[in-house]
KOLVEX-788606 format. One record per residue (C-alpha): residue number from 1; residue in three letters; x, y, z. Coordinates in pm, 1 decimal, padded with zeros to 6 digits, always signed. Layout:
<zavos>
+------+-------+----------+----------+----------+
! keti ! torvo !        X !        Y !        Z !
+------+-------+----------+----------+----------+
!  NUM !   Ala !        X !        Y !        Z !
...
+------+-------+----------+----------+----------+
</zavos>
This chain:
<zavos>
+------+-------+----------+----------+----------+
! keti ! torvo !        X !        Y !        Z !
+------+-------+----------+----------+----------+
!    1 !   Met ! +00209.9 ! +01797.8 ! +00206.6 !
!    2 !   Gly ! +00481.4 ! +02060.9 ! +00170.6 !
!    3 !   Ser ! +00335.4 ! +02197.4 ! -00150.9 !
!    4 !   Gly ! -00010.7 ! +02213.6 ! +00006.1 !
!    5 !   Ile ! +00119.1 ! +02409.0 ! +00305.3 !
!    6 !   Ala ! +00305.6 ! +02647.2 ! +00073.9 !
!    7 !   Gln ! -00011.1 ! +02700.6 ! -00130.4 !
!    8 !   Ile ! -00231.4 ! +02791.6 ! +00165.5 !
!    9 !   Ser ! +00040.3 ! +03017.1 ! +00303.6 !
!   10 !   Ala ! +00056.7 ! +03209.9 ! -00023.9 !
!   11 !   Gln ! -00322.8 ! +03219.5 ! -00049.5 !
!   12 !   Ala ! -00329.8 ! +03382.5 ! +00294.0 !
!   13 !   Gly ! -00101.5 ! +03659.0 ! +00168.3 !
!   14 !   Phe ! +00234.8 ! +03541.9 ! +00302.3 !
!   15 !   Phe ! +00555.4 ! +03554.4 ! +00098.3 !
!   16 !   Thr ! +00648.5 ! +03186.2 ! +00082.1 !
!   17 !   Leu ! +00964.9 ! +02988.8 ! +00010.3 !
!   18 !   Leu ! +00919.6 ! +02625.4 ! -00091.1 !
!   19 !   Tyr ! +01245.1 ! +02433.7 ! -00049.1 !
!   20 !   Asp ! +01338.3 ! +02081.6 ! -00154.6 !
!   21 !   Leu ! +01676.5 ! +01925.6 ! -00223.2 !
!   22 !   Asn ! +01540.4 ! +01736.3 ! -00523.7 !
!   23 !   Pro ! +01462.7 ! +01959.5 ! -00825.8 !
!   24 !   Glu ! +01230.1 ! +01691.7 ! -00965.8 !
!   25 !   Ile ! +01020.0 ! +01690.2 ! -00647.4 !
!   26 !   Leu ! +01023.1 ! +02069.7 ! -00649.8 !
!   27 !   Asn ! +00892.1 ! +02071.3 ! -01006.6 !
!   28 !   Lys ! +00612.9 ! +01828.8 ! -00909.7 !
!   29 !   Ala ! +00522.0 ! +02064.8 ! -00626.3 !
!   30 !   Arg ! +00511.2 ! +02355.4 ! -00870.4 !
!   31 !   Met ! +00279.7 ! +02164.1 ! -01104.4 !
!   32 !   Ser ! +00058.7 ! +02053.1 ! -00815.9 !
!   33 !   Ile ! +00012.2 ! +02410.1 ! -00694.1 !
!   34 !   Glu ! -00059.2 ! +02534.4 ! -01047.4 !
!   35 !   Lys ! -00316.2 ! +02255.7 ! -01092.2 !
!   36 !   Asn ! -00487.6 ! +02331.7 ! -00759.3 !
!   37 !   Leu ! -00506.9 ! +02704.2 ! -00828.0 !
!   38 !   Gln ! -00639.5 ! +02644.5 ! -01179.2 !
!   39 !   Lys ! -00913.8 ! +02421.0 ! -01036.6 !
!   40 !   Ala ! -01008.0 ! +02705.3 ! -00802.6 !
!   41 !   Val ! -01034.3 ! +02939.2 ! -01102.8 !
!   42 !   Glu ! -01252.1 ! +02689.8 ! -01290.9 !
!   43 !   Lys ! -01480.8 ! +02664.7 ! -00987.4 !
!   44 !   Gln ! -01492.8 ! +03045.6 ! -00979.0 !
!   45 !   Lys ! -01334.7 ! +03055.1 ! -00632.9 !
!   46 !   Leu ! -01044.4 ! +03261.0 ! -00768.6 !
!   47 !   Ser ! -01000.8 ! +03500.4 ! -01058.2 !
!   48 !   Glu ! -00709.7 ! +03463.3 ! -01301.3 !
!   49 !   Lys ! -00555.8 ! +03773.8 ! -01146.3 !
!   50 !   Glu ! -00584.1 ! +03632.1 ! -00793.6 !
!   51 !   Lys ! -00435.1 ! +03303.4 ! -00912.6 !
!   52 !   Lys ! -00131.4 ! +03483.1 ! -01056.0 !
!   53 !   Thr ! -00089.6 ! +03695.9 ! -00742.6 !
!   54 !   Ile ! -00092.0 ! +03387.2 ! -00520.9 !
!   55 !   Tyr ! +00147.5 ! +03195.8 ! -00742.6 !
!   56 !   Asp ! +00386.4 ! +03492.1 ! -00761.7 !
!   57 !   Arg ! +00416.0 ! +03492.2 ! -00381.1 !
!   58 !   Ile ! +00587.5 ! +03151.2 ! -00393.5 !
!   59 !   Val ! +00959.3 ! +03111.0 ! -00459.5 !
!   60 !   Phe ! +01071.4 ! +02756.1 ! -00540.7 !
!   61 !   Thr ! +01429.9 ! +02682.2 ! -00441.5 !
!   62 !   Ser ! +01681.5 ! +02400.8 ! -00394.1 !
!   63 !   Asp ! +01931.1 ! +02641.3 ! -00236.6 !
!   64 !   Leu ! +01925.3 ! +02612.3 ! +00141.6 !
!   65 !   Gln ! +02123.9 ! +02935.2 ! +00176.6 !
!   66 !   Ser ! +01831.3 ! +03128.2 ! +00031.3 !
!   67 !   Cys ! +01594.2 ! +02996.7 ! +00300.3 !
!   68 !   Leu ! +01562.8 ! +03306.0 ! +00517.4 !
!   69 !   Ala ! +01232.7 ! +03345.3 ! +00701.7 !
!   70 !   Asp ! +01055.7 ! +03416.2 ! +01028.8 !
!   71 !   Val ! +00869.3 ! +03082.3 ! +01038.3 !
!   72 !   Phe ! +00977.5 ! +02746.7 ! +00897.3 !
!   73 !   Ile ! +00728.6 ! +02460.8 ! +00858.9 !
!   74 !   Glu ! +00913.2 ! +02134.8 ! +00797.9 !
!   75 !   Ala ! +00738.0 ! +01849.4 ! +00615.3 !
!   76 !   Ile ! +01022.7 ! +01612.9 ! +00530.4 !
!   77 !   Val ! +01087.9 ! +01242.2 ! +00594.2 !
!   78 !   Glu ! +00979.9 ! +01108.3 ! +00935.8 !
!   79 !   Lys ! +01332.3 ! +01058.2 ! +01073.8 !
!   80 !   Pro ! +01435.5 ! +01262.7 ! +01379.8 !
!   81 !   Ala ! +01804.2 ! +01294.9 ! +01287.3 !
!   82 !   Ile ! +01722.8 ! +01438.2 ! +00943.7 !
!   83 !   Lys ! +01468.0 ! +01685.4 ! +01082.0 !
!   84 !   Ile ! +01709.1 ! +01799.7 ! +01353.9 !
!   85 !   Ala ! +01992.3 ! +01840.1 ! +01103.8 !
!   86 !   Leu ! +01775.6 ! +02053.5 ! +00872.5 !
!   87 !   Phe ! +01660.2 ! +02283.5 ! +01151.4 !
!   88 !   Asn ! +02015.7 ! +02324.8 ! +01279.8 !
!   89 !   Gln ! +02134.6 ! +02414.4 ! +00929.8 !
!   90 !   Leu ! +01858.3 ! +02673.3 ! +00905.1 !
!   91 !   Ala ! +01944.2 ! +02804.6 ! +01253.2 !
!   92 !   Glu ! +02296.1 ! +02883.2 ! +01132.6 !
!   93 !   Ile ! +02176.4 ! +03120.0 ! +00859.9 !
!   94 !   Asn ! +01867.7 ! +03274.3 ! +01026.2 !
!   95 !   His ! +01804.3 ! +03506.2 ! +01318.6 !
!   96 !   Ser ! +01784.0 ! +03353.7 ! +01666.7 !
!   97 !   Glu ! +01410.5 ! +03420.2 ! +01708.4 !
!   98 !   Cys ! +01283.8 ! +03244.3 ! +01396.0 !
!   99 !   Ile ! +01028.6 ! +02970.9 ! +01465.7 !
!  100 !   Phe ! +01077.8 ! +02606.9 ! +01372.8 !
!  101 !   Ala ! +00747.4 ! +02420.4 ! +01332.2 !
!  102 !   Thr ! +00752.9 ! +02050.5 ! +01252.8 !
!  103 !   Asn ! +00469.0 ! +01886.3 ! +01063.5 !
!  104 !   Thr ! +00557.8 ! +01544.9 ! +01204.8 !
!  105 !   Ser ! +00263.8 ! +01306.5 ! +01235.7 !
!  106 !   Ser ! +00383.5 ! +01124.0 ! +01545.2 !
!  107 !   Leu ! +00749.1 ! +01178.7 ! +01633.0 !
!  108 !   Ser ! +00830.4 ! +01333.0 ! +01969.1 !
!  109 !   Val ! +00845.4 ! +01710.2 ! +01922.9 !
!  110 !   Thr ! +01028.2 ! +01727.6 ! +02255.8 !
!  111 !   Gln ! +01301.3 ! +01498.6 ! +02121.8 !
!  112 !   Leu ! +01336.9 ! +01713.3 ! +01811.7 !
!  113 !   Ala ! +01350.5 ! +02034.4 ! +02016.4 !
!  114 !   Ala ! +01618.4 ! +01892.1 ! +02247.0 !
!  115 !   Gly ! +01854.1 ! +01852.6 ! +01951.4 !
!  116 !   Ile ! +01806.8 ! +02204.3 ! +01815.5 !
!  117 !   Lys ! +01970.4 ! +02528.1 ! +01924.0 !
!  118 !   Asn ! +01725.1 ! +02737.2 ! +02130.1 !
!  119 !   Pro ! +01472.0 ! +02452.2 ! +02175.7 !
!  120 !   Glu ! +01211.3 ! +02695.0 ! +02308.0 !
!  121 !   Arg ! +01146.3 ! +02807.2 ! +01949.5 !
!  122 !   Val ! +01052.7 ! +02455.9 ! +01829.6 !
!  123 !   Ile ! +00686.6 ! +02353.4 ! +01813.8 !
!  124 !   Gly ! +00462.3 ! +02105.9 ! +01635.0 !
!  125 !   Met ! +00227.8 ! +02226.3 ! +01361.8 !
!  126 !   His ! +00059.9 ! +01915.2 ! +01226.2 !
!  127 !   Phe ! -00148.2 ! +01960.7 ! +00910.4 !
!  128 !   Phe ! -00371.3 ! +01695.2 ! +00756.4 !
!  129 !   Asn ! -00377.4 ! +01571.3 ! +00399.3 !
!  130 !   Pro ! -00468.6 ! +01738.5 ! +00167.7 !
!  131 !   Ala ! -00351.7 ! +02053.2 ! +00344.6 !
!  132 !   Pro ! -00545.1 ! +02300.0 ! +00122.3 !
!  133 !   Leu ! -00875.9 ! +02129.5 ! +00210.4 !
!  134 !   Met ! -00842.1 ! +01993.3 ! +00563.4 !
!  135 !   Lys ! -00919.3 ! +02256.6 ! +00826.2 !
!  136 !   Leu ! -00765.6 ! +02102.4 ! +01136.5 !
!  137 !   Val ! -00412.5 ! +02182.6 ! +01254.5 !
!  138 !   Glu ! -00267.9 ! +02035.9 ! +01574.7 !
!  139 !   Val ! -00041.4 ! +02285.1 ! +01755.6 !
!  140 !   Val ! +00187.0 ! +02068.3 ! +01968.9 !
!  141 !   Ser ! +00368.4 ! +02217.8 ! +02267.8 !
!  142 !   Thr ! +00663.4 ! +02071.6 ! +02459.6 !
!  143 !   Ser ! +00814.8 ! +02135.6 ! +02800.8 !
!  144 !   Tyr ! +01038.8 ! +02393.2 ! +02628.4 !
!  145 !   Thr ! +00755.5 ! +02580.9 ! +02457.6 !
!  146 !   Ser ! +00646.0 ! +02916.9 ! +02592.0 !
!  147 !   Pro ! +00274.0 ! +03011.1 ! +02600.8 !
!  148 !   Ala ! +00359.6 ! +03307.9 ! +02376.9 !
!  149 !   Leu ! +00492.2 ! +03077.8 ! +02102.9 !
!  150 !   Val ! +00184.0 ! +02856.8 ! +02125.0 !
!  151 !   Gln ! -00034.9 ! +03163.8 ! +02078.3 !
!  152 !   Glu ! +00174.0 ! +03280.0 ! +01780.0 !
!  153 !   Leu ! +00119.8 ! +02946.0 ! +01607.1 !
!  154 !   Val ! -00251.1 ! +02947.3 ! +01691.0 !
!  155 !   Asn ! -00275.1 ! +03294.1 ! +01535.1 !
!  156 !   Leu ! -00079.8 ! +03179.0 ! +01229.5 !
!  157 !   Ala ! -00305.1 ! +02876.1 ! +01182.1 !
!  158 !   Arg ! -00611.9 ! +03100.0 ! +01193.1 !
!  159 !   Ala ! -00450.6 ! +03348.7 ! +00954.4 !
!  160 !   Ile ! -00412.4 ! +03074.3 ! +00691.4 !
!  161 !   Gly ! -00772.6 ! +02965.9 ! +00735.6 !
!  162 !   Lys ! -00722.2 ! +02667.0 ! +00963.6 !
!  163 !   Thr ! -00879.3 ! +02554.4 ! +01289.0 !
!  164 !   Pro ! -00602.3 ! +02510.4 ! +01547.7 !
!  165 !   Val ! -00626.2 ! +02265.0 ! +01837.0 !
!  166 !   Val ! -00357.1 ! +02292.9 ! +02104.3 !
!  167 !   Cys ! -00223.4 ! +01972.0 ! +02257.4 !
!  168 !   Lys ! +00077.9 ! +01860.1 ! +02458.8 !
!  169 !   Asp ! +00344.7 ! +01642.7 ! +02303.5 !
!  170 !   Ser ! +00241.1 ! +01276.8 ! +02337.8 !
!  171 !   Pro ! +00246.8 ! +00965.6 ! +02114.4 !
!  172 !   Gly ! +00037.0 ! +01037.1 ! +01805.1 !
!  173 !   Phe ! -00084.6 ! +01368.1 ! +01953.0 !
!  174 !   Ile ! -00467.6 ! +01359.5 ! +01933.4 !
!  175 !   Val ! -00581.1 ! +01254.3 ! +01586.0 !
!  176 !   Asn ! -00323.1 ! +00986.4 ! +01509.3 !
!  177 !   Arg ! -00364.8 ! +00837.1 ! +01856.2 !
!  178 !   Val ! -00741.2 ! +00812.2 ! +01806.1 !
!  179 !   Ala ! -00711.9 ! +00696.4 ! +01443.0 !
!  180 !   Arg ! -00478.8 ! +00398.7 ! +01494.2 !
!  181 !   Pro ! -00760.3 ! +00147.6 ! +01571.9 !
!  182 !   Phe ! -00948.8 ! +00265.7 ! +01261.5 !
!  183 !   Tyr ! -00658.9 ! +00151.3 ! +01043.3 !
!  184 !   Ile ! -00515.8 ! -00135.4 ! +01246.3 !
!  185 !   Glu ! -00842.0 ! -00316.6 ! +01321.3 !
!  186 !   Ser ! -00935.9 ! -00292.1 ! +00952.6 !
!  187 !   Leu ! -00596.7 ! -00435.0 ! +00857.3 !
!  188 !   Arg ! -00641.2 ! -00710.2 ! +01116.4 !
!  189 !   Leu ! -00973.2 ! -00812.8 ! +00958.6 !
!  190 !   Ala ! -00799.1 ! -00826.8 ! +00619.5 !
!  191 !   Glu ! -00512.9 ! -01033.0 ! +00768.2 !
!  192 !   Glu ! -00767.8 ! -01283.9 ! +00900.9 !
!  193 !   Asn ! -00945.4 ! -01297.2 ! +00562.1 !
!  194 !   Lys ! -01267.4 ! -01176.8 ! +00721.8 !
!  195 !   Ala ! -01316.7 ! -00917.7 ! +00445.8 !
!  196 !   Gly ! -01135.0 ! -00756.2 ! +00152.6 !
!  197 !   Phe ! -01003.3 ! -00400.7 ! +00127.7 !
!  198 !   Ala ! -01289.3 ! -00269.5 ! -00087.7 !
!  199 !   Gln ! -01552.0 ! -00449.2 ! +00119.7 !
!  200 !   Leu ! -01422.1 ! -00294.4 ! +00443.0 !
!  201 !   Asp ! -01399.6 ! +00050.2 ! +00282.6 !
!  202 !   Asn ! -01753.7 ! +00024.6 ! +00149.3 !
!  203 !   Leu ! -01891.2 ! -00093.4 ! +00483.5 !
!  204 !   Leu ! -01733.7 ! +00190.7 ! +00678.3 !
!  205 !   Glu ! -01827.1 ! +00451.3 ! +00418.6 !
!  206 !   Ala ! -02185.9 ! +00323.0 ! +00435.4 !
!  207 !   Thr ! -02188.6 ! +00394.0 ! +00810.7 !
!  208 !   Gly ! -02094.6 ! +00757.3 ! +00752.6 !
!  209 !   Phe ! -01715.7 ! +00773.5 ! +00715.6 !
!  210 !   Lys ! -01625.0 ! +00996.0 ! +00422.2 !
!  211 !   Met ! -01344.4 ! +00759.5 ! +00322.3 !
!  212 !   Gly ! -01270.7 ! +00401.8 ! +00424.3 !
!  213 !   Pro ! -00939.7 ! +00308.0 ! +00589.7 !
!  214 !   Phe ! -00769.4 ! +00160.3 ! +00283.1 !
!  215 !   Arg ! -00863.6 ! +00444.9 ! +00049.1 !
!  216 !   Leu ! -00752.6 ! +00688.8 ! +00318.4 !
!  217 !   Met ! -00419.4 ! +00511.2 ! +00372.6 !
!  218 !   Asp ! -00358.0 ! +00524.9 ! -00002.4 !
!  219 !   Leu ! -00432.2 ! +00898.5 ! +00001.8 !
!  220 !   Ile ! -00206.2 ! +00968.9 ! +00300.1 !
!  221 !   Gly ! +00066.5 ! +00734.7 ! +00175.6 !
!  222 !   Asn ! +00129.2 ! +00388.8 ! +00318.0 !
!  223 !   Asp ! +00488.9 ! +00484.9 ! +00393.3 !
!  224 !   Val ! +00370.8 ! +00771.3 ! +00614.4 !
!  225 !   Asn ! +00081.0 ! +00580.8 ! +00769.9 !
!  226 !   Tyr ! +00295.1 ! +00277.7 ! +00853.3 !
!  227 !   Ala ! +00567.4 ! +00498.1 ! +01003.0 !
!  228 !   Val ! +00307.7 ! +00662.8 ! +01226.9 !
!  229 !   Ser ! +00171.9 ! +00323.5 ! +01336.7 !
!  230 !   Cys ! +00524.7 ! +00203.8 ! +01422.7 !
!  231 !   Ser ! +00604.7 ! +00525.3 ! +01607.7 !
!  232 !   Val ! +00288.8 ! +00520.0 ! +01820.8 !
!  233 !   Tyr ! +00332.6 ! +00145.1 ! +01887.2 !
!  234 !   Glu ! +00688.3 ! +00194.1 ! +02015.8 !
!  235 !   Gln ! +00611.9 ! +00506.4 ! +02217.1 !
!  236 !   Met ! +00314.6 ! +00332.0 ! +02383.4 !
!  237 !   Asn ! +00536.9 ! +00037.5 ! +02489.8 !
!  238 !   Gln ! +00416.0 ! -00202.2 ! +02219.1 !
!  239 !   Pro ! +00055.7 ! -00283.5 ! +02318.9 !
!  240 !   Ala ! -00078.6 ! -00578.9 ! +02117.2 !
!  241 !   Arg ! -00384.9 ! -00380.3 ! +02008.0 !
!  242 !   Leu ! -00161.4 ! -00127.8 ! +01825.9 !
!  243 !   Lys ! +00080.6 ! -00371.1 ! +01662.7 !
!  244 !   Pro ! +00141.3 ! -00256.4 ! +01300.3 !
!  245 !   Ser ! +00016.9 ! -00487.2 ! +01027.9 !
!  246 !   Tyr ! +00243.5 ! -00705.3 ! +00814.8 !
!  247 !   Ile ! +00016.3 ! -00625.3 ! +00517.3 !
!  248 !   Gln ! +00105.7 ! -00259.0 ! +00531.1 !
!  249 !   Lys ! +00472.1 ! -00340.5 ! +00599.0 !
!  250 !   Glu ! +00478.8 ! -00542.0 ! +00275.3 !
!  251 !   Lys ! +00312.7 ! -00257.2 ! +00084.1 !
!  252 !   Val ! +00580.7 ! -00017.8 ! +00206.4 !
!  253 !   Glu ! +00866.2 ! -00256.5 ! +00121.0 !
!  254 !   Lys ! +00728.8 ! -00306.3 ! -00230.5 !
!  255 !   Gly ! +00700.4 ! +00068.6 ! -00287.1 !
!  256 !   Glu ! +00320.8 ! +00043.8 ! -00307.8 !
!  257 !   Trp ! +00264.1 ! +00364.3 ! -00115.1 !
!  258 !   Gly ! -00072.7 ! +00457.6 ! -00261.9 !
!  259 !   Arg ! -00176.5 ! +00739.3 ! -00491.4 !
!  260 !   Lys ! +00167.4 ! +00900.8 ! -00504.3 !
!  261 !   Thr ! +00325.0 ! +00584.7 ! -00650.5 !
!  262 !   Gly ! +00024.5 ! +00473.2 ! -00857.3 !
!  263 !   Lys ! -00041.4 ! +00161.2 ! -00650.3 !
!  264 !   Gly ! -00132.9 ! +00079.3 ! -00292.9 !
!  265 !   Tyr ! -00437.2 ! -00114.2 ! -00182.5 !
!  266 !   Tyr ! -00580.9 ! +00002.2 ! -00515.3 !
!  267 !   Asn ! -00431.3 ! +00081.8 ! -00854.8 !
!  268 !   Tyr ! -00429.2 ! +00442.4 ! -00980.3 !
!  269 !   Ser ! -00388.0 ! +00529.1 ! -01348.8 !
!  270 !   Asp ! -00276.3 ! +00881.9 ! -01255.5 !
!  271 !   Ser ! -00039.7 ! +00885.0 ! -00954.4 !
!  272 !   Gln ! -00086.8 ! +01259.1 ! -00921.8 !
!  273 !   Ser ! -00467.9 ! +01239.3 ! -00897.2 !
+------+-------+----------+----------+----------+
</zavos>
């Protein structure tokens, strides 16, 4: 997700820093961006010159001290303490008016903001996977957020070619709140041996869904999808209809996270595909 956001930022003309602690992950991000831009060239959506210009706008770094910017979009692990710690580290080395946007799928943006210096500059900016292709961005405001900041993020989303939808901080925001039954009811049918993963995917795709729930969970990442299900379940006071599935829990515990690990509900010969 982080590499996709960096790519669309650079494509929109912004100087972009892509930071990750792990050099190996950073190198994978570099290769992913190169691959995506090359595909665009092959499809004649970009020229070789435009590809180079876009790529040259991105600086890849594992040095937090070099992360100086006006807007930060965080797309790290879904754990509040780690997100808060990162933003506070960045706050120490940046000017007091820089914006901290979290790409969290379901965590409370208000909770994150409360732990960060100058919480009024914290906002949700939730992209969808894959970020270069999916148009929707949820702009999530909190009780701390000023209308001016919301408008800045709406303008930024439009500037990078996205369609922003403004919503207030709530469990799952809009899309993940609506989408939980799509995943959980499908998992429940599999738990009860009413149908297999491929059968359920094929049935739903035949009714008009572009991708069935199990193929989509593998694309998103079962680790991420399960974390969102757990988060929404807890924040909604554990309604039975939203109880996360033991099938997905087992997938996560086994490291079968989907495409990014090469195995999820399906097997993938190329984990980067």
